[in-house]
C-alpha positions in Angstrom: -55.9 -126.3 -27.8 -56.3 -123.6 -30.4 -57.5 -121.2 -27.7 -54.5 -121.9 -25.6 -52.1 -121.2 -28.5 -53.7 -117.9 -29.2 -53.7 -117.0 -25.6 -50.0 -117.8 -25.2 -49.1 -115.8 -28.3 -50.9 -112.7 -27.1 -49.5 -113.0 -23.6 -45.9 -112.7 -24.7 -46.3 -108.9 -25.3 -44.3 -108.7 -28.5 -45.1 -107.4 -32.0 -46.0 -109.6 -34.9 -44.1 -109.4 -38.1 -47.1 -107.8 -39.8 -47.3 -105.1 -37.3 -43.6 -104.4 -37.7 -43.9 -104.3 -41.5 -46.8 -101.8 -41.2 -44.8 -99.5 -38.9 -41.8 -99.6 -41.3 -44.2 -98.9 -44.2 -45.6 -95.9 -42.4 -42.1 -94.5 -41.6 -41.1 -95.0 -45.2 -44.2 -93.0 -46.4 -43.5 -90.2 -43.9 -39.8 -90.1 -45.0 -40.9 -89.9 -48.7 -43.0 -86.9 -47.8 -40.6 -85.1 -45.4 -37.2 -85.5 -47.2 -38.2 -83.6 -50.4 -39.7 -80.8 -48.2 -36.6 -80.6 -46.1 -34.3 -80.5 -49.2 -36.5 -77.7 -50.7 -36.0 -75.7 -47.5 -32.2 -76.1 -47.6 -32.3 -74.9 -51.2 -34.3 -71.9 -50.2 -31.9 -71.1 -47.4 -29.0 -71.3 -49.8 -30.8 -68.9 -52.2 -31.5 -66.5 -49.3 -27.8 -66.6 -48.2 -26.6 -65.9 -51.7 -28.9 -62.9 -52.0 -27.7 -61.5 -48.7 -24.1 -61.9 -49.7 -24.8 -60.2 -53.1 -26.4 -57.3 -51.2 -23.4 -57.1 -48.9 -21.0 -57.1 -51.9 -23.0 -54.2 -53.4 -22.6 -52.2 -50.2 -18.9 -53.0 -50.0 -18.2 -52.0 -53.6 -20.1 -48.7 -53.3 -18.3 -47.9 -50.0 -15.0 -48.7 -51.8 -15.9 -46.2 -54.6 -16.9 -43.6 -52.0 -13.7 -43.9 -50.0 -11.5 -43.8 -53.0 -13.6 -41.0 -54.6 -13.2 -42.7 -58.0 -15.3 -45.2 -60.0 -14.9 -48.9 -59.4 -15.7 -51.2 -62.3 -16.3 -54.9 -62.2 -14.8 -57.3 -64.6 -16.6 -59.6 -67.0 -14.1 -62.4 -66.3 -15.0 -65.1 -63.8 -11.3 -65.5 -63.2 -10.4 -61.9 -62.3 -7.4 -62.7 -60.1 -5.8 -64.8 -62.8 -6.6 -62.1 -65.4 -5.0 -59.5 -63.1 -1.9 -61.6 -62.7 -1.7 -62.1 -66.5 -2.0 -58.3 -67.1 0.8 -57.6 -64.6 2.9 -60.4 -66.2 2.4 -58.9 -69.6 3.6 -55.5 -68.3 6.6 -57.0 -66.6 7.5 -58.9 -69.8 7.4 -55.6 -71.7 4.4 -56.4 -73.9 2.6 -53.3 -72.7 3.9 -50.0 -71.3 1.7 -50.0 -68.2 -1.1 -51.8 -66.4 -3.8 -49.5 -67.8 -2.8 -50.2 -71.4 -2.6 -53.9 -70.8 -6.0 -53.9 -69.0 -7.7 -52.1 -71.9 -6.5 -54.8 -74.3 -6.6 -57.9 -72.2 -9.5 -57.2 -69.8 -13.2 -56.4 -70.2 -15.5 -54.5 -68.0 -18.5 -56.1 -66.4 -22.0 -54.8 -66.4 -21.7 -52.9 -63.1 -19.8 -49.8 -62.3 -19.9 -48.1 -58.9 -19.6 -44.3 -59.0 -18.7 -42.3 -55.9 -21.3 -40.5 -53.9 -19.9 -37.1 -52.9 -22.0 -36.8 -49.7 -21.2 -40.3 -48.5 -17.5 -39.7 -49.3 -17.5 -36.5 -47.3 -19.1 -38.4 -44.4 -16.3 -41.1 -44.6 -13.7 -38.4 -44.6 -15.1 -36.8 -41.5 -15.4 -40.2 -39.8 -11.8 -41.0 -40.7 -10.6 -37.7 -39.3 -12.2 -38.6 -36.0 -10.6 -42.1 -35.9 -7.2 -40.6 -36.8 -7.5 -38.1 -34.0 -8.4 -40.9 -31.5 -5.5 -42.9 -32.7 -3.1 -40.0 -32.3 -4.6 -39.2 -28.9 -4.3 -42.7 -27.5 -1.5 -44.2 -29.6 1.1 -41.6 -30.3 1.9 -40.2 -26.9 -0.4 -37.2 -26.7 -2.1 -39.0 -23.8 -0.4 -41.9 -22.2 -3.6 -43.4 -20.9 -3.0 -46.7 -22.8 0.4 -47.1 -21.1 -1.1 -46.4 -17.7 -3.9 -49.0 -18.4 -1.3 -51.6 -19.4 0.7 -50.9 -16.3 -2.4 -51.3 -14.2 -3.1 -54.6 -15.9 0.4 -55.9 -15.3 0.1 -54.9 -11.6 -3.2 -56.7 -11.3 -1.9 -59.9 -12.9 1.1 -59.8 -10.7 
C-alpha cells in the first residue's frame, strides 16, 4: 500500500512544496547578490554622465569666451538666474546706477574664469565669415538656387 502511494505521488509529475521553497530560496539569494551589483552600475553610469556633461560645459564656456573675445566668469551662487533677476530689479528700482555696479555688490564670482584664446577666436571669426557668405549666397538673392529647389519640390509634390 505504501509503495502504491509513493508511486502515485511520483507519477503526477508536479513539484513538491519543499522543491518549490528551495527554488524560491535560490532565486532570493541570486536577487540579493544581483540587485546591489545592478544598483552600483547605475550609480557609476550616473557619475560618468555627470563627468561628461561637466566636460561639455567646460568646452561651451571656453567657446563662449573665445567668440565674445572677453573673459567669462562663473558665479559662486547656486541660484544664478534668481541672482541675475535680483540684480536687474535693483537697477530698475534705482538702487544702483547700472548692472555692473549692482553685480559687484550683490554678486560673487565663482572659482572658474574662462579667458579667450586668440588663435581659437580668430578661427571662429574665419568660420563665421564663411557661414555668413554662404547665407548671403543662398539666402539673400545673390543666387536663387533655393527658390529654384523649392519650385522643383512643389512641382514634384503636385
